[in-house]
C-alpha positions, 0 to 999 in steps of 0.5 A, a space after each residue: 500461521 504458527 509461531 514463527 519466533 519470540 524475541 526476548 528482551 528482559 520483560 518484553 516479548 515480541 512474537 512474530 506470526 508472520 513476516 519473518 524470511 518472507 514478504 507480507 503476511 505482518 503479524 507482531 505481538 508485543 507482550 510486557 506485564 498484562 499488556 498485549 498488543 498485535 501490529 498487523 493482521 496479514 495474509 501470507 501471499 507467498 504461501 497462498 500462491 504455492 497452494 492455490 491458484 486456477 480453480 483451486 480457491 480457499 474454502 474460507 478463513 478456517 481453511 486459511 488459518 489451518 494452513 498458516 495463510 492468516 495468523 492464528 487465534 492465538 495471536 489475539 487471545 488476551 490482547 487489547 488491541 490490534 493495529 492496522 498499519 494500512 490497508 494492503 492485504 498483506 497488512 489488514 488481512 481478513 477482518 471478519 476473521 478475528 474475534 469480535 471482542 478485540 478492539 481494532 484500530 485502523 488508519 481509515 475508517 472511510 477509505 476502509 468503507 469506500 475501497 476494500 469494503 466496497 470492492 469485496 462485499 459482494 465477492 463470491 469467495 474468501 475475499 468477501 471476508 476482508 471487509 468487517 462484519 461489524 463496526 463496534 470496537 473498530 476505531 480510527 487511529 489519531 496520528 502523533 498521539 499516545 493512546 491508552 496502550 502507549 502507542 502513537 501513530 506516525 504518519 509515513 509515505 507509501 503506495 497506500 494512503 493513509 499508512 502508519 509506523 508504530 512507536 510503543 513506548 513501554 515501561 522496559 522498551 521502547 519498540 518501533 514497527 515501521 509498518 511499510 514505508 518510503 524514506 523520501 515521501 513522494 508529495 508534501 503531504 507527509 513529513 520525513 520520518 526524522 521530523 515525524 519522530 521529533 514531534 512526537 519527543 522521540 530521539 532513539 528507541 530500544 528496538 526497531 521491527 523494520 521492514 526490508 522488502 526491496 533487499 530482496 532480488 534485483 531492482 532498478 532505483 527509482 527515487 521519487 526524484 527519478 520517477 518524476 523526471 521519467 513521467 515528465 519526459 513521457 508527458 512530453 514525448 508521447 500522445 495519451 499517456 495512461 498510468 496504471 497504478 495501485 488504486 490506493 496510491 494516493 501519492 502517485 495520483 497526485 504526483 502524476 496529476 501535478 506533472 500532467 497540469 504542469 505540462 498542459 495537459 488534462 487529467 482524467 480518472 478512468 477507474 471507479 475505484 479511483 473514486 475515494 481518492 477524491 474526497 481525500 484531495 478534497 481535504 488536502 489539495 481541494 484546488 486540484 478537483 476543479 482540474 480533474 474530469 471523469 470519463 463519461 464512459 464509467 458505469 458509476 458517476 463520480 461521488 462528487 460533481 466534476 466535469 465529464 469527458 468522453 474517451 470515445 468522442 474527445 480524448 481519443 481525437 486529442 489525444 496529446 491533450 490528456 493524462 489518463 489515470 486508471 487501474 489495470 482493470 478499468 483500462 482493459 475494460 474501456 479498450 474493449 468496450 471501445 472495441 465493441 462499438 466498432 470504434 477505429 482506435 489507432 493510439 499508435 504514439 500513445 503510451 501506458 505506464 504500468 506500475 508494480 502492484 503493492 504489495 508485489 505478492 498480492 492478488 493479480 486481477 489481470 494477468 499482466 500479459 493479457 493486458 499487454 496483448 490487448 494494449 499492443 493491438 491497439 498500438 500502445 507502447 507499454 512501459 514498466 516503471 517501478 516506484 516502490 512503496 518501500 525504502 530503498 536499500 541504500 536509505 537503510 543506513 539513514 533510517 537506522 541513523 534516525 531510530 538509533 536503535 540498539 537492536 533490530 528485527 528485520 520483517 517483510 523481507 527475504 534478506 534477514 541475514 543482510 539486513 542484521 550485517 548492515 546494522 551490526 557494521 554500522 554500529 561497530 563503525 559508530 562506536 
């Protein structure tokens, strides 16, 4: 990934190695005096998809780096610390490919260990480089505290948990880096952005490096409120409701669980990749654990004692009593196993809610059309519902009002110029 652009503000330089005029691949270096820090280490999926597919796979980090798909070693030279905003691949990238002497701070060592590291450590291809080869030098981010590099991590709502924005309070400039975030949290486990900034004593910033994912392309606006209304409607009107979500999306898991229990349905975990969530729920909503079942058909037992239930013997016989939380591979595997067992499966009157993957350019482990074909064969109606992990364009003004930046650098967007024009118009109106 060659250097894309350098922004200079007196003695401060912001070097962008990825994420400029594209969605994903974020890598930003901030230089001030002797200090050099890096925000994110993302994979540029927009470029990856143009060069690879089918049987043509990356040979490894060296090839990926030579093609500009992952950051160059130049981005890390003389840097003190790499900060990872969240563990989606377009931000965390390949931790095994970074220089071992570089300090790394990540949102949660335990979540990384129980998710990406566990999923990809035995991968036969380039994804095996996602888990770090070592844990020395890797530290966990402490929220709402300014560290030795004058960086404070601000917890934010996103479709990956935990997620952070970062605030660098330098001698010359105060710089806000958004990472990826929702302006309106989906659950009560996050504060609004303005509340989070007040907690660390910040009223304004000099430069805001802001993601703008949802400025790209046409979309249906689904807010947290309308998402909850849509899920509630489906829970009232259909038999078995299965929600296929990003396995890192804790907030969606909690929201669907709460709505299901409110409407008299039991909640079932149908994918092993969702097991890591149980530990987090034990910390923030322990009472919820008493109301969650685990599918008996899973090959791996849950990491904590939970009630189990059989999809074949109980759920499919009384589907209207249950909500199944599952990620795409798990759903497809469960249905195929039932087919092999020659079970009579008629799920007419049931629905599967497909949530768009986050990031949208990430790896599709199950082709959606294949998944839909299987679901329709079992009589299941398919509903697409895109609750984005990113703020919506109309909320951009709210973010500007919250941060009060003197300048912005749009990132993680294909609509850089649109964001700049809106910002300039807003600044002109407020003078």
